[in-house]
N, C-alpha and C positions, 0 to 999 in steps of 0.2 A: 357494406359499409359499417360492419358491426363495430369497428374500432371507435367509432364516434357516437354511438347510440348513448352511452353513459356520459360523455363529455358534453353533448348537447343539453342533456338533463342538468348536469352541473353548472353549465354556463348560465342558466337561467335561475339558479338557486342562490340566494343570498347576494344578488347583484350589487355591486358597489362596495362590498365589503373588502378590505385590504387583505392580500394573500400573504400573511406573515407567520403562519404556524410552523414550527419546527417540529422534527421527529420526536422531541421529548414532550411537547406540549399537548399532544392529543388532538382530536378532531375538533374543530370549531365549525360553525355553520358556513359551509361553502368555502372554507378556508384552506383545506389541505387537498392535495392532488394525488390520486392513487397511481402508481406506476404500472398498474395491471389493468388498464382501461380497455384492453383488447378482449377481456373475458366478457361473455354474454350476461353481464350482471344487470340487475334493476335496482334503483335506488343506491343509497350510499353503502359502502362495506361497513362491516361491524367493527373493524379495527383499522389501524392506520399502516398495517403491513405493507411495505413497498411504497410508502408515500414520502414525499420530500417536500421541504420548504422551497418556494419559488425565489427566495432571495431578493434580486433586484426587480422582479416583476411587482410593480407596486399595486396594481389592481386588476380586475377581471377583463379590462379592455384589451390588454395584450394578449391574453388567452383567447378572446373572441377573434382577434386578427388571426392567430394561429389556426383557429378552427376554420375560419373562412378560407384561408389559403389551402388547408387540407382538403376542403370540399371541392377544390378545383382540379384535384388529381385526375388525370385522363384515364383512358381505357386500360384494362389489364393487358399485360403482355405475358410471354411465357416465362421469362426469368424474373428474378426479383433483385431490387436494389439492395436488399438485406444481405445478398450474397456477396456484396462488395463494401459494405459499410456496417460496422459493428453495432449491435443493439445492446450488448452486455455492459451494464454500468461498472462492472468489476474489471473490464479491459482497460488497458493503458498503452500508450505509445510514446517512446522517446525518439525525437528526431535531432540530429546534429547537423549544423552548418558545415558543409563540405569545405568551404573556404575559410571560415573563422573559427571553427571548433566550438561555436555556442550551442548549447542545448536548449530544447524546449519540449514541453510534454503536452500530450493530448489526451483527454479523457472526458466521459460524459458526466456533467455537473448537474443536470436537471432532466427531468422527463415529464412531458405532458402529452399523453396518448402516443401518437407516432412521431411527435416532435421531441427531439433530443438536443439539448444544449451542450455542444462541444467547447471545451476550453481553447481548443486550436483546431481548425479544420483546413488543412491543405494551404496554409499560409494566409487564410482569410480572417484569422483571429478568432475571437468568441462568436460561434455561429450556431443557430438553430438549424437541425437537419431533419427532414421528414422522409421516412421510408415506410413501406408496408410489404407485407409477404406476397401481394398480388401485383405489384407493379415494378418494372425495371427502371422507371424514372425515379428521381429524387428532387426534393425541393430544398432551398436554402432561404433563411430569413435571418437578417443581421439587426433586427430591432426597428428598421425603417422600411425596407423593402423585401418582398419575397420573389423568388424566381424558380422556374422550372428548369431542371438540368437534364442533359441527354440521358437515354437509356444506355447503361454501361455495357450491355452485351451487343450493342449495335455494331453496324459495319464501319469500317475505317472511311473516313470522309463524311460521315454524317455530322451535321452542324445544327446549332440552334443559337438564336440571339438571346442574350440574358441581360438582366438588370440587377446587378449586384454592386452597387455604388460604394464609393465614388469612382474607384479606378476601373471597374468592370461594368459600368453603366453602358449599355449599348454594345457591349463586347460580343464576340461570337465565340462559342465553345464547340470545338471540333474534336472527334475521335480521330487522332493522328497514328496511334500505334495500337496494335494488339500483339502480345507475345510475352516473352520472359524478360525479367529485370533482375539484375544482380544488385543487392544492397549489402552492407556490412554484416547483416544478420543472416544472409543467405540468399539463393536465387528463387524467385517466384515465377512459376511457369505460365500462369493464366492471368495476364495483367492488361490493363486498359489505360492508355494515356488520354486525357482531356487537355487540349491546348487552347488557351484563351488568347484572342487576337482582337485588335481594334478598340482597346479601352482608351480611357481618357488621360492615363498617367504615363508619361515617358520614362520615369525613373522610379516607379513603384507599382505594386500590384502583382498578383499571382500570374504566372505565365503558362504553368502546366501542372497537373496533378496526375500521379500514377496511382491506380487502384489495383490491389491483388485480390483476386476472388478468394473468399474464405478467410480473408485477413482484414483488409481495409486500406486506407491510404498508406503507402509505403514510401512515397517520395513525392516532393514538389519543388518547383523552382519559382523564384520571384525576382522581379527587377528591382535594382536599386542603383543609386548614383555610383556604385563601384562595379556595376555590371551585373549580370545574371547570377544570383546565389542559389545553390541547390541544398536542400535539406533532405537527408537520408535517414531511413529507419535504422537505428542502432540499438533498439531494445524495445521489447513489448511483451505483454501477456495478453493472449486472445483465446477466450473459452478455455482458460486453464493451461493453455500451452505457453511456455516461455520461449521468446525469441531473443538471443544474446549475440552480442558482437563476436565475430568469428575471426580472430587474428591469424595472420599467415603462419605464425609459429607459436607454440605454447608459451604463455606467460607465467604458468604456474605448474608445480610438479603434478604429475598425474596422481589419481586417487590410489592409495594403497589397497591391496586385495584383503589385508588383514583387518582386524577390528580397529575402528576409529571412532572419533566424536565428530559428527558432521558439523559443518558451520552453520550458523543461524540463517544465512541467506540461501541455504539449499531448501528443497522441497520439504515442506512440513505437513504431517498428518493431523496434529492436534497441538493446542496450547492448554497446558494445565494451569489451573488457578486454584488458590486456597483461601478459605475464610473461616475463622472462628467466630466472626461477627460481621455484620454487613456495614457498619458505620465507616470503617477506613476504605472500603473497596468500592462502594456503589458509584462514585464518580467515574472511576476508571471503567467499571463493567458496562455502564450505560453509554459511554462512548465507544468502547472498544468492541463490544459484542455485535453491534450493528455493522461496524466497519468490517469485521471478519465474516459476516453473514454472507454465504454464497461463494467464498473463496476456496472451499475444500478443506478449510481448517476447522476442526471441531473444537469448540470451547468446552473442555472437561473442568467442571467446577467441583472442587472437592470441600465439603464443609464438615464442621465438627459435630453437628447434631442434626436431628430431624427438625427441630425448631428453627435452627438457622437456615436449613434447606427451605422450609415453608416461607420464612421471612424474606429469604433472597428471591424465590420465585415470585412472590407477591410484589416486591419492589421493582423487579425487572418488568414484569407485565404493566405495572402502574406507569413505568417509564417508557412503555410502548417498544420495548426491546424485542426484536424477533427471536423466537425461541427455536427455530428450526434446527440450528446447529449448536444448540446449548444442551449439555447433559449435566445434571446435578447428582453428586454421590455423596453419600455420608461416610466419612472417615475420620478417625481419631486424630485431631490436630491441635497444636499449641498456638499457632500464629498464622499470619497471612503471607509470609515471605517464602512463597513456593520457589522462587528462583534459587534460594539459598539452601533448602532442605529437599527440594524436588528430585526426582530421578534424573541423572545425566544418562541418556540413551545413547549407546554406542551402536554401530552397525558394521557388518562385515560386507565383503565384496558381493555376497549373494543377497544382500538385504536383510540378513538375519540380525535381529536386534537383541541387545544385552543391556541390563541396568547396571550402572556403576553406583555402589552403595559407599558413601563417604561417612565421616564421623561429624555429626553436627553437635550443637551446643549441648552439654550434659544436662542443663536445666530444661530441655525441651525433648523429652523422650518420645512423644507421640510424633513429632516432626521428624525425629532421627529414624524412626521406624517406618516412615511413609514410603521411601523407595522400595523397601522389602515388600510391603503390602501391594504396591502398584505392580512390581514384577510378578508377584504370584497371581495378581488378577489377569495379567496379560500373558501368563505362562512363558515368561521370558526368563532366561538364566540370569544370575547375579554374579558380579565380580567385585570382590571386597577390596576397597581402596583405603588403606589404613593411615590416613592422614585427616587431621581436622581441617576442613575446607568447606567453603560455601560456593554455590554456583554463580553468585554474583562476582566472584574473584576469579573467573577464568574466561578467556576468550580464545578462539582458535581459528585458524585458517581451514580448518576441516580436513587437514592432510597430516602433517607432522609436527606443527608448531602449537605450543601452548603458551599463552601469555597470562600472567597473573602479577599480583603485587607482592612485595616483600613482607606484607602483613601475615601471609601464610607461615613464613619462617618465624614471626613473632608469636603465632598462636600455636606453634609446635616447637617449643624450646627444646624438647628432648631429642629432636630429629635434626641431623645435618641437613645442609642444603642438597647434597648429593643424594641422600637417602629420600627426601621428599621427591626429588626429580625421578628417582626409580619408581616411586609409586605412581607418578604421572605416566610412566610408560605403559601402564595398564590401560590408558586411553587411546594408546596407539601413538603417542607422541614420541619423537626421538630428540626433541630439544624443547627447553623451556626458557622463555625470556622474562626477566624479572623487571618490574616497574615500580617506581616510588609512589606510594599512595598519597592522597591528598592529606594535608596538615590537619590533625585533630578531627578527621573524618572517622568516626568509631568503626565502621565495618571494614575499612581499608579496601574496598572492592574496587576493581578497575572499571566496572560498569558505571561508576559514579562520574567518570571523566572521559572515557574513550570507549569506541566500539568499532569492530570490523564491519564494513558495509558490504563488501563483495571481495572477489579475488584480487582486485587491484586498488581499492580505496578503504580508507579508514577515516573516522571522524574523532576529532579531539576538541574538548571544551577549551574555551579561551577566556581568561580573566584580564582585567586591565593590568597594566604594567606595574602599577603600585599595590596590587593585591598579593597577599601572601601565597596564594595558589599558583600565581603567574608562572614562577619558575618550574613548578612540578609539572604542569601541563605542557609548557614548552619543551621539557625534557622528553616527555612521552611522545610528542609529535616528532621530535627528532630521531627518537629511537625507532618509531614506526616507519619514518622515511628511510632510515638505515636498512630496515627489514624489506624495503622495496615498495611500500605502500605510497600512493598519492594521499595526501592528508588534507582533509577538509576541516577547517577550524569553525567553531560555532560558539557564539558569545553566550556566557552564562547570565541568567536573570539573577545576578548576585544581590541586587538590592532587595528582592523578595526573600530569598533565602541563599546562604552562601553556597548551597549544594544543589541549587535548582539548575541543573545541567540538562542538556537535550540529548545526551549520549544513552541515558536510561530509557531506552526505547525497545519496542518489539518489532522485528521485522519477520515476515511469514509470507511466502508465496506472492511476493511482490507488493504486499501492504507494508506500511511503516506506521506504527502506532507511536506518535511522538508526543512527549509530555508538553503540557502548555501551563504557564505560570501567569504573571501579572503584566508583563510587558507585551504589548501588542506587536510592536516592531521586532522584538527578538523572537516571539512566537512565529511570526510570518518568515523571518529569515532562516529559522530551524527547519520549518516545513519545506521552504525552497531548497535547502541544503539536500534534504532527502529526495525531493522531486528531481533535482539535477541529476541524480543517479538512476532515475527511471521508476522510483517507488510511487506508489499512490499513497501519499502521506496524509494522515488523518490525526488532527489534534486531540488529545486525551487531557482532560481536566486533572492536573496533578497538584493543585495548590494546597489541598489538605494533606495528601499522603506524603509529599516531600518533608512536611514538618516532622514526620516519624522516620526520616532517614532513608527514604526509598522512592521510587516511582514505578512506572509501568513495567519496566523490565524486572524490577524486584518482585513484583506480584505474580510473575508467570514463569513457566518453564515450558520450552518447545519439546515435541516429540517428532523426530524426524520420520519421514515416510519410508516404508520398505521398498522393495522392488515391485 
């Protein structure tokens, strides 16, 4: 029972103190919970790496209930429930109602030893799930009652009475099927169906859950007043592997074999960040770096001097930011806007990468030279793109389409539109779509009001009908729809700042780093918009940085993975 040795010690320490510590605030006495309790540790860890706030768990009594429940786990069996239920906090699952088209998302929100709080678990809503490496049974706890569930590798016909109220109180859970199951993301060959019968609700409650070995929940059904509804897996990231909806016919062009600029929603190797001072960037870094930790994305932070490097490392450690995937380099820089001067990395069909070197502001020579220095450091070739252009002013489908604002023409008055488009062909683009920029927004960048989310969806900011930016953003939405995208509109926090939009985000390997401003309702709506498309959305405090005409996207530049 090594999983619980430390937890027993914790439960008796600081009893009665509220559990309210966040990842930023550091360790309090008995206040934070380490997500690595299965290690044979003694005493408290020396840092809060892997620790999370319990949020709604108001005191230690709930933790003690979870502990008591865990101690009731039965004898070990050959297989493990972990084979069927994910333990990775970076995993996420998107399910779509087959009848209504509604989406919902499932992910681990908290971790207390072997107990993990799922935002959604097989139609049961927010549920604690307990698994271990040595048992094929698993436990559920909904905040009121806990119940032991069947061993998932058992024989068809095995059943167990459960108590998971209100609808499943006294119900019977029976293994009714073992075999393959086809979902929109593909066919899973080793699946187990649990069917629930005899519950207390005639028109509500989960009726069955399908588990795929090595993946997790892939389908469930629930009763409703409209009849039985089925929720299918339509997207997921499990242990770094992406599962995506597989349409019967291709909906996008195939990837070209020649050089191209990959889309931001493709697999990424690293995110580049830049800082000539820590003041503007720390709010972003302390939110973004923990979110990216463990996702396979390296945070490469380039700073202008050794003193800035030392100060940055000190502040990150003080804010309890895990440094496992953070690398800090000293490079000559003039500003923090890595998106605009950073290297645009191209890739060919063999995964070979090339750096596009554009012309940046004449008054920032160090920033302008950074792509050359980066290409040399990676031993990648350079392609010279002879146009004044910043990375915040381009979006792409990752294939043949470039999208930018007419501000590029304004900043290159000596070049014709057709000449600029010929330069863009060096990215692999065969066509460019031009968008009108926001009114009196100095950068004219498209990332201030729109972004491509995936192969089929785009996000566009929305202003009130009386606002001067209303027509500009509506026009952008219409243009993207004409290009074949389904457009999601997200309201701007314009009362805080006219340009406080939620399009200025970073997406990488299933994670979305979404700016957050002063309006709690608009912040939540923005996060929900990203989650509706399967992203694990994390809020990034952008209240300071937006006052300098940028947000999360502006501070970063992605590096696509090779093959």
